[in-house]
C-alpha positions as CSV (number, residue, x, y, z in Angstrom):
1,M,-0.4,25.5,-2.1
2,T,2.8,23.5,-1.6
3,L,2.0,19.8,-0.8
4,P,4.3,17.5,1.1
5,N,5.9,14.5,-0.6
6,P,5.7,11.7,-0.1
7,T,2.3,12.6,1.3
8,V,1.8,9.2,2.9
9,P,5.2,7.4,2.8
10,G,5.8,3.7,2.6
11,F,3.7,1.0,0.9
12,H,0.5,3.1,0.4
13,P,-0.5,2.7,-3.3
14,D,-3.5,3.6,-5.4
15,P,-4.7,6.5,-3.3
16,S,-8.3,7.8,-3.5
17,I,-9.4,10.9,-1.8
18,T,-12.7,12.6,-1.0
19,R,-13.6,16.0,0.6
20,V,-16.4,16.3,3.1
21,G,-16.7,20.0,4.2
22,D,-13.3,20.9,5.6
23,D,-12.3,17.3,6.1
24,Y,-10.3,15.1,3.7
25,Y,-10.3,11.3,3.7
26,L,-7.9,9.1,1.8
27,A,-7.9,5.3,1.2
28,C,-5.2,3.0,-0.2
29,S,-4.7,-0.5,-1.5
30,S,-3.6,-3.3,0.9
31,F,-3.4,-6.5,-1.2
32,E,-2.9,-9.6,0.9
33,Y,-2.5,-7.7,4.2
34,L,-4.9,-7.4,7.1
35,P,-6.5,-5.2,8.4
36,G,-7.2,-4.0,4.8
37,L,-7.7,-0.6,3.1
38,P,-6.1,1.9,5.4
39,L,-7.9,5.2,5.9
40,F,-6.3,8.6,6.6
41,H,-7.8,11.9,7.6
42,S,-6.5,15.5,7.1
43,R,-7.9,19.0,7.5
44,D,-5.2,20.8,5.4
45,L,-3.8,18.2,3.0
46,L,-0.4,18.7,4.8
47,H,-0.8,16.5,7.9
48,W,-2.3,13.0,7.7
49,E,-3.4,10.6,10.5
50,Q,-4.4,7.0,10.0
51,I,-7.9,6.8,11.6
52,G,-8.5,3.1,10.9
53,N,-9.0,0.5,8.2
54,V,-12.1,-0.4,6.2
55,V,-11.5,-4.2,6.5
56,T,-11.3,-5.1,10.2
57,R,-13.4,-8.3,10.3
58,P,-13.2,-11.8,8.8
59,G,-15.3,-12.1,5.7
60,Q,-15.1,-8.5,4.4
61,L,-12.3,-9.7,2.1
62,A,-11.4,-13.2,1.1
63,V,-7.6,-12.9,1.2
64,E,-6.8,-16.1,3.2
65,K,-6.0,-18.0,0.0
66,V,-5.4,-15.3,-2.6
67,P,-2.0,-15.5,-4.4
68,T,0.7,-12.9,-4.0
69,L,-0.5,-9.7,-5.7
70,G,-4.1,-10.6,-5.0
71,G,-6.4,-9.1,-2.5
72,A,-7.6,-5.4,-2.1
73,W,-6.8,-3.5,-5.3
74,A,-7.4,0.2,-6.0
75,P,-10.2,1.6,-3.8
76,T,-12.4,4.6,-4.6
77,I,-13.8,6.5,-1.6
78,R,-16.6,9.0,-2.0
79,F,-19.3,10.7,0.2
80,H,-22.9,10.9,-1.0
81,D,-26.2,11.7,0.7
82,G,-24.7,11.7,4.1
83,R,-22.9,8.4,3.8
84,F,-19.4,7.2,3.0
85,W,-19.0,4.7,0.1
86,L,-15.9,2.7,-0.9
87,V,-15.7,0.4,-3.9
88,V,-12.7,-1.9,-4.4
89,T,-11.7,-5.1,-6.2
90,D,-10.8,-8.1,-4.0
91,A,-8.7,-9.6,-6.8
92,M,-8.8,-13.4,-6.9
93,G,-11.1,-13.2,-3.8
94,R,-14.7,-12.0,-3.5
95,G,-14.5,-9.8,-6.7
96,S,-15.5,-6.1,-6.9
97,L,-17.2,-4.9,-3.7
98,I,-19.3,-2.0,-2.3
99,F,-18.6,-0.9,1.3
100,S,-20.4,1.8,3.2
101,A,-20.3,3.6,6.6
102,D,-21.8,6.4,8.5
103,R,-18.4,7.6,9.6
104,A,-15.1,7.1,7.9
105,E,-13.7,5.7,11.1
106,G,-16.1,2.9,10.7
107,P,-17.5,0.4,11.3
108,W,-17.8,-0.3,7.6
109,S,-20.3,-2.8,6.2
110,D,-19.6,-6.4,5.3
111,G,-19.4,-5.5,1.6
112,I,-21.8,-6.3,-1.3
113,V,-20.4,-8.1,-4.3
114,M,-21.0,-6.1,-7.5
115,Q,-22.9,-8.1,-10.2
116,G,-22.4,-7.2,-13.9
117,V,-19.0,-5.5,-13.4
118,P,-16.3,-7.7,-14.9
119,G,-13.2,-5.8,-14.3
120,I,-11.1,-3.9,-11.7
121,D,-10.5,-0.5,-10.2
122,P,-14.2,0.6,-9.8
123,D,-15.1,4.2,-9.4
124,L,-18.3,6.0,-8.1
125,A,-20.0,9.1,-9.5
126,W,-23.6,10.4,-9.3
127,D,-25.4,12.8,-11.6
128,A,-27.8,15.5,-10.6
129,D,-30.7,13.0,-10.6
130,G,-28.9,10.7,-8.1
131,T,-28.1,8.0,-10.7
132,C,-24.9,6.2,-9.7
133,F,-22.3,5.4,-12.4
134,V,-19.7,2.8,-11.8
135,T,-16.7,3.2,-14.2
136,Y,-14.0,0.6,-14.2
137,S,-11.1,-1.0,-16.0
138,G,-12.1,-3.9,-18.1
139,L,-9.2,-6.2,-17.2
140,Q,-10.6,-9.8,-17.0
141,L,-9.2,-11.7,-14.0
142,D,-10.9,-15.0,-14.5
143,G,-12.9,-17.2,-16.9
144,D,-12.2,-17.9,-20.6
145,R,-11.1,-14.3,-21.2
146,A,-8.7,-14.1,-18.3
147,G,-5.9,-11.6,-19.1
148,E,-7.9,-9.8,-21.8
149,H,-8.4,-6.0,-21.5
150,L,-11.6,-4.4,-22.6
151,G,-10.6,-0.8,-21.9
152,I,-12.5,1.6,-19.6
153,Q,-16.1,0.4,-19.1
154,Q,-19.2,1.9,-17.3
155,V,-22.6,0.8,-16.0
156,R,-25.4,2.4,-14.0
157,M,-25.5,0.7,-10.6
158,D,-27.9,0.1,-7.7
159,L,-25.6,0.4,-4.8
160,E,-28.0,-1.1,-2.3
161,T,-28.2,-4.5,-4.2
162,G,-24.9,-4.4,-6.1
163,R,-26.7,-5.0,-9.4
164,A,-25.7,-3.3,-12.6
165,L,-28.8,-1.7,-14.3
166,E,-27.5,-2.2,-17.8
167,E,-24.9,-3.9,-20.0
168,P,-21.4,-2.4,-19.8
169,R,-20.5,0.2,-22.4
170,S,-17.0,1.3,-23.5
171,L,-16.1,4.9,-22.7
172,W,-12.6,6.2,-23.5
173,S,-9.4,4.2,-23.1
174,G,-6.7,6.8,-23.2
175,T,-4.0,7.5,-25.8
176,G,-3.3,3.9,-26.7
177,L,-0.8,3.1,-24.0
178,M,-1.1,-0.3,-22.3
179,F,-3.4,-1.0,-19.3
180,P,-5.9,1.8,-19.2
181,E,-7.0,1.6,-15.6
182,A,-7.9,3.5,-12.4
183,P,-10.7,5.6,-13.9
184,H,-12.3,8.4,-11.9
185,L,-15.3,10.4,-13.1
186,Y,-16.1,14.0,-12.0
187,E,-18.6,16.7,-12.9
188,I,-16.9,20.1,-12.7
189,D,-18.9,23.2,-13.7
190,G,-21.2,21.3,-16.0
191,T,-18.5,19.3,-17.7
192,W,-17.8,15.6,-17.0
193,Y,-14.1,14.7,-16.8
194,L,-12.7,11.1,-17.0
195,L,-9.3,10.7,-15.4
196,I,-7.4,7.5,-16.0
197,A,-4.0,5.8,-15.6
198,E,-2.3,4.2,-18.6
199,G,1.1,2.9,-19.5
200,G,1.3,0.2,-16.8
201,T,2.1,0.9,-13.2
202,E,5.9,0.7,-13.9
203,R,8.2,3.4,-15.2
204,G,5.8,4.2,-18.1
205,H,2.9,5.1,-15.7
206,S,0.9,8.1,-16.8
207,V,-2.2,10.2,-16.1
208,S,-4.5,11.1,-18.9
209,I,-7.8,12.9,-19.0
210,A,-10.9,13.3,-21.3
211,R,-14.1,15.3,-21.1
212,A,-17.7,15.1,-22.2
213,T,-21.0,16.9,-21.7
214,R,-22.6,13.7,-20.2
215,P,-21.3,11.1,-17.7
216,D,-21.6,8.4,-20.3
217,G,-19.8,10.3,-23.0
218,P,-18.8,10.5,-25.8
219,F,-15.4,11.7,-24.4
220,E,-12.7,13.7,-26.1
221,G,-9.1,13.4,-24.9
222,C,-6.9,16.2,-23.8
223,P,-4.5,17.3,-26.6
224,A,-1.7,17.4,-24.1
225,N,-2.2,13.8,-22.8
226,P,-0.6,12.4,-20.7
227,V,-1.0,15.3,-18.4
228,L,1.4,13.8,-15.9
229,S,4.2,11.2,-16.4
230,A,7.8,10.8,-15.1
231,R,8.8,8.3,-17.9
232,S,12.2,9.0,-19.5
233,T,13.0,11.7,-17.0
234,D,15.5,11.9,-14.1
235,R,12.9,13.0,-11.6
236,P,13.4,11.5,-8.1
237,V,9.7,10.3,-8.1
238,Q,9.0,7.8,-10.8
239,N,6.0,5.6,-11.8
240,T,3.6,8.6,-11.2
241,G,0.0,7.7,-12.0
242,H,-3.2,6.3,-10.7
243,A,-4.4,9.8,-9.6
244,D,-7.5,11.2,-7.9
245,L,-8.6,14.8,-8.1
246,V,-9.7,17.1,-5.3
247,R,-10.3,20.8,-4.4
248,T,-7.7,22.2,-2.0
249,P,-8.5,24.3,1.1
250,D,-7.3,27.4,-0.6
251,G,-9.7,26.9,-3.6
252,G,-7.2,25.3,-5.9
253,W,-6.9,21.8,-7.2
254,A,-4.6,18.9,-6.5
255,L,-3.9,15.3,-7.7
256,F,-3.2,12.5,-5.2
257,L,-1.4,9.7,-6.9
258,L,1.1,6.9,-6.5
259,G,4.8,7.1,-7.2
260,M,8.1,5.3,-6.4
261,R,11.4,6.5,-5.1
262,P,14.0,4.3,-6.9
263,G,17.6,4.2,-5.7
264,G,21.0,2.6,-6.5
265,L,23.4,3.4,-9.3
266,T,20.8,2.7,-12.0
267,R,17.9,4.0,-10.0
268,A,16.2,0.7,-10.6
269,F,15.1,-0.5,-7.2
270,S,12.4,0.9,-4.9
271,P,12.4,-0.4,-1.3
272,M,9.2,1.2,-0.1
273,G,7.3,0.2,-3.3
274,R,4.5,2.4,-4.4
275,E,3.7,5.4,-2.1
276,T,1.2,8.2,-2.0
277,F,2.3,11.6,-3.5
278,S,0.5,14.7,-4.4
279,T,0.9,17.7,-6.7
280,S,-1.0,20.8,-7.7
281,L,-2.6,21.8,-11.0
282,V,-4.3,24.7,-12.7
283,W,-7.0,24.7,-15.4
284,V,-6.3,26.2,-18.8
285,D,-8.9,26.2,-21.6
286,G,-10.9,23.6,-19.7
287,W,-7.9,21.2,-19.3
288,P,-5.7,20.6,-16.2
289,V,-2.0,21.6,-16.4
290,V,-0.3,19.5,-13.7
291,Q,3.0,20.2,-12.0
292,P,5.6,17.5,-11.7
293,V,5.8,15.7,-8.4
294,Q,8.5,17.3,-6.2
295,L,10.0,15.7,-3.1
296,T,9.8,17.6,0.1
297,P,13.2,18.4,1.8
298,P,13.9,16.1,4.7
299,T,12.8,17.5,8.1
300,G,14.7,15.2,10.4
301,P,14.2,11.7,11.9
302,V,10.9,10.2,12.8
303,E,10.6,7.9,15.8
304,H,7.8,5.5,16.9
305,R,7.7,3.1,19.8
306,D,5.2,0.5,20.8
307,D,5.3,-1.1,24.3
308,F,2.2,-3.1,23.5
309,T,0.2,-1.8,26.5
310,G,-3.1,-1.1,24.6
311,A,-6.1,-3.3,24.4
312,Q,-5.5,-3.9,20.7
313,L,-2.9,-3.3,18.0
314,S,-2.9,0.2,16.6
315,P,-4.2,0.5,13.0
316,E,-0.8,0.6,11.2
317,W,0.1,-3.0,12.3
318,L,-0.4,-5.6,9.6
319,S,-0.6,-9.4,9.3
320,I,-0.6,-11.6,6.2
321,R,-3.8,-13.2,5.0
322,T,-5.0,-14.1,8.5
323,P,-5.9,-11.7,11.4
324,A,-3.2,-11.3,14.0
325,A,-5.9,-11.6,16.8
326,D,-6.4,-15.3,15.8
327,W,-2.9,-16.3,17.0
328,S,-1.4,-13.4,19.1
329,S,-2.3,-11.7,22.4
330,L,-1.7,-8.4,24.1
331,T,-3.2,-9.6,27.4
332,E,-1.5,-13.0,28.0
333,R,1.7,-11.2,29.1
334,P,1.0,-7.5,29.8
335,G,3.4,-5.1,28.0
336,H,4.2,-7.8,25.4
337,L,2.9,-9.1,22.1
338,V,2.8,-12.8,22.4
339,V,2.8,-14.7,19.0
340,H,1.9,-18.3,18.9
341,A,3.7,-20.2,16.1
342,D,2.1,-23.0,14.1
343,G,5.3,-24.2,12.3
344,S,5.0,-21.8,9.4
345,T,7.9,-19.7,8.4
346,M,8.4,-16.5,6.5
347,D,8.6,-18.7,3.3
348,D,4.9,-19.6,3.8
349,P,1.9,-17.6,2.5
350,R,0.4,-17.3,6.0
351,P,3.2,-16.8,8.5
352,R,2.7,-15.8,12.1
353,F,3.9,-12.2,11.4
354,V,2.9,-8.7,12.7
355,G,4.6,-5.8,10.9
356,R,4.5,-2.2,9.8
357,R,5.6,-0.5,6.7
358,Q,9.1,0.9,6.1
359,Q,8.5,4.6,5.4
360,H,12.0,6.1,5.2
361,Q,15.1,5.4,3.2
362,A,17.2,5.1,6.3
363,A,15.4,3.1,8.9
364,V,16.1,1.1,12.1
365,F,13.7,-1.5,13.4
366,S,14.4,-3.2,16.8
367,V,12.5,-5.3,19.2
368,R,13.3,-7.3,22.4
369,V,12.6,-11.0,21.9
370,D,11.9,-13.5,24.7
371,A,12.3,-16.8,22.8
372,A,12.6,-19.0,25.8
373,G,9.6,-20.9,24.6
374,G,10.2,-20.9,20.9
375,V,12.0,-19.2,17.9
376,G,11.2,-15.8,16.6
377,G,12.5,-12.4,15.5
378,L,12.2,-9.7,12.9
379,S,11.6,-10.0,9.2
380,L,12.0,-7.5,6.4
381,R,9.4,-8.8,3.8
382,I,8.3,-8.0,0.3
383,D,6.6,-11.4,-0.1
384,E,7.1,-15.0,0.8
385,R,9.9,-15.4,-1.7
386,H,11.8,-12.2,-0.9
387,H,12.6,-11.5,2.7
388,Y,15.5,-11.1,5.2
389,D,15.1,-12.4,8.7
390,I,16.9,-12.1,12.0
391,E,15.8,-14.5,14.8
392,V,16.8,-16.0,18.1
393,G,16.0,-19.3,19.8
394,A,17.1,-20.9,23.1
395,D,20.8,-21.1,22.1
396,I,21.2,-19.6,18.6
397,A,20.9,-16.4,16.7
398,R,20.3,-16.7,13.0
399,A,20.1,-14.4,10.0
400,R,18.4,-15.6,6.8
401,A,18.1,-14.3,3.3
402,R,15.4,-15.7,1.0
403,V,15.6,-14.5,-2.6
404,G,13.4,-16.5,-5.0
405,G,14.6,-20.1,-4.9
406,L,17.8,-19.3,-3.0
407,C,18.3,-19.2,0.7
408,Q,21.3,-18.6,2.9
409,T,21.7,-18.5,6.7
410,W,24.3,-17.1,9.1
411,E,24.4,-18.3,12.8
412,Q,25.8,-17.1,16.1
413,P,25.7,-19.2,19.3
414,I,24.0,-17.7,22.3
415,P,25.2,-18.6,25.8
416,A,22.8,-20.6,27.9
417,G,20.6,-18.4,30.2
418,T,21.1,-15.2,28.2
419,G,17.4,-14.3,28.4
420,P,15.6,-11.9,26.2
421,M,17.6,-10.3,23.4
422,T,17.2,-7.3,21.1
423,V,17.2,-8.0,17.4
424,R,17.7,-5.2,14.8
425,I,17.2,-4.6,11.1
426,E,18.8,-1.4,9.7
427,T,18.6,-0.1,6.2
428,E,21.5,2.1,5.1
429,P,21.0,4.1,1.8
430,V,24.0,3.8,-0.6
431,V,23.9,7.4,-1.7
432,G,27.5,8.5,-2.4
433,M,29.0,5.0,-2.2
434,G,30.2,5.1,-5.8
435,L,29.9,2.7,-8.7
436,D,29.6,-0.4,-6.5
437,A,26.3,0.8,-5.1
438,L,24.0,-1.1,-7.4
439,G,21.2,-1.5,-4.9
440,P,19.3,1.2,-3.1
441,D,20.6,0.3,0.3
442,M,22.3,-2.2,2.5
443,V,20.3,-4.2,5.0
444,H,22.1,-5.0,8.3
445,L,20.8,-7.8,10.5
446,S,22.1,-7.9,14.1
447,V,21.5,-8.9,17.7
448,D,22.6,-7.2,20.9
449,A,25.0,-9.2,23.0
450,D,26.7,-8.5,26.3
451,T,29.6,-6.9,24.4
452,G,27.4,-4.9,22.1
453,P,25.7,-5.3,18.8
454,V,26.7,-8.4,16.7
455,E,26.1,-8.1,13.0
456,L,25.2,-11.5,11.5
457,A,24.7,-10.3,7.9
458,A,24.9,-7.2,5.7
459,L,22.8,-7.7,2.5
460,D,22.1,-5.9,-0.7
461,G,18.7,-4.3,-0.6
462,R,17.9,-4.6,-4.2
463,Y,16.8,-8.2,-3.7
464,V,14.0,-7.0,-1.3
465,S,12.7,-4.3,-3.6
466,A,9.4,-4.0,-5.4
467,E,11.0,-4.4,-8.8
468,T,13.0,-7.5,-8.0
469,A,9.9,-9.2,-6.5
470,A,7.6,-7.9,-9.3
471,S,5.4,-6.8,-6.4
472,F,2.6,-4.3,-6.0
473,T,3.5,-3.9,-2.3
474,G,6.6,-2.6,-0.5
475,R,8.7,-3.5,2.5
476,V,6.9,-4.5,5.7
477,I,9.1,-5.2,8.7
478,G,7.9,-6.9,11.8
479,M,7.8,-9.7,14.4
480,Y,7.3,-13.4,13.6
481,A,7.4,-16.7,15.4
482,T,8.1,-20.1,13.8
483,E,8.2,-22.4,16.9
484,G,6.4,-22.3,20.2
485,S,5.3,-19.0,21.8
486,V,7.5,-15.9,21.5
487,A,7.0,-12.6,23.5
488,F,8.0,-9.3,22.0
489,D,8.3,-5.9,23.7
490,R,10.0,-2.5,23.3
491,F,9.4,-2.3,19.5
492,S,11.0,0.8,18.0
493,Y,11.2,2.4,14.6
494,R,13.5,5.3,13.6
495,G,13.4,6.6,10.0
496,E,14.9,9.5,8.1
497,D,15.2,10.4,4.4
């Protein structure tokens, strides 16, 4: 079957997929954002709907104080004995965790900390006797061995207690490329396959596979490894790796994996960061032959609008390290999202910010801002050191660019008594702009005035890309407040590739 790409666009990395009857469920990493670990459902692998998030309550993750790049890394979702299971590493937080639920929509459990699993990217598999195997990447995150990599490791696990039932053993760590990670273990027609990523999650990212007669090995590698990589190619989707394997509705097989869509003259900058892609494969002599990832031709613009009339925010809305419900309200002023500031700005690790992912190369985000009681607007964010902001206060409109240790602002007076104003962030791809187009896009920051839109700044998008920020995430654009209380309404998003 022909699979759509990107399958889940925007910052949705490290996908894991499981099939339950005719239903498919897919989970992704979320890092420092809340709610965490977004979940998607499909019946055909073509159309996906977000049905919720695993992490919806305080305490499930300990992201409040994790550094940038910390938080929820690389989940594995599986279904066994009538129950959903998800394992994940809360990096620099609680550690590796086990969540479970009766329904994928939740609610999910509070999470049990794994004991005796010193590493990241845990995977779940069961043999015919019901023994659970947790296979993981042995990257050490803390202690005296922090930074050391022990390769792909495995233990038998009691999921009810989170205790490993034995000392870790080494399995198979790929072809020798750096950072063997993201292991997934499968039993297929009596043979056990171990799928891993290696080469790092950058341009050298690759998928490799090995097989054995037992879940604990010994494993032999595929002679054609890596079975998938875009390194040293001109393919439009790069960094392909971190894959999970699943049967398709037509009886075939597919890999779901992460990739990036770099742009600019040197194709060096990826605004959306790591996204979810998919590709098909066939089996030849007991080994998978994987097709390169192909982009789906654009089908036209996609539009979303939120008038904030619901009882709670829809599941795609994100906050940073603290739950939005702690400092925002949908009922205080019906039809508005009211954000209460605490003096933090977008430069801080816990800003008062509610955003959604950029999912298309050409995108327009706009919202009406009533800042009579404070200061607030829209921010395009990679992290606290890389963001572009457009905000309004009682008598001023201001654009700001933060790139590392550098910050620049542009200001425009607002006549007294103007009232609510619409602020806008637009990304314009630079395809066809010639040799000056070093970045992937231009980012336009503007406000609507009585005479029409007023652009305060047009900025190079490469400085808010995943590569510049050395980030595992992608662009998230949304509403923020830095002073007082700010009310937002008529949020709209329009995107097109």
